[in-house]
C-alpha positions, 0 to 999 in steps of 0.5 A, a space after each residue: 085888363 084896363 078900364 079909363 075915363 077921360 077928360 079933355 080941355 077942350 071939345 066938352 063941358 067942363 067936368 065931363 067924364 067919358 069912358 073908353 077902352 084899351 087895345 094898346 098900352 106902352 109906359 110911353 101911351 095907349 090907343 083908346 077905342 073911343 065914341 068921338 074922335 080927339 083932335 091932336 093936341 087935345 090935352 086928356 087927363 085919364 084914370 086908369 084901373 086894373 080891373 084885378 087891383 084896387 086904386 086908381 092911377 091918373 095920368 096926363 097926356 095928348 091926343 097925337 092921332 086918331 083914326 076912323 075905325 073900319 071893322 066897328 063904330 067909333 075911332 082909334 086915339 092915340 094918347 102920349 102920356 106925359 111922363 112928368 105930369 103925375 106922381 102916378 107914372 112910376 106906378 103905371 110903369 109897373 102896370 104896363 110891366 106886368 101886362 
């Protein structure tokens, strides 16, 4: 299980951090459930924590799409991870491979 917090380059006051839950993850991205849609092109910084291991990974990415959920409130948001953004990308690939 992964827990994710994120902040964006727009749409929120600077320094605001929001929690979300993951639905799908891969080496290249993640689909998350948010209370609010984020516009495509929004730059996000995410902090990912495995609930069964210590430490947090920092990953940067860009919102590629959003879709209103029909089964509950909120939105699905697709985030493409920037593979060159942080040193944590190698650890991220190991985490994804272990899921």
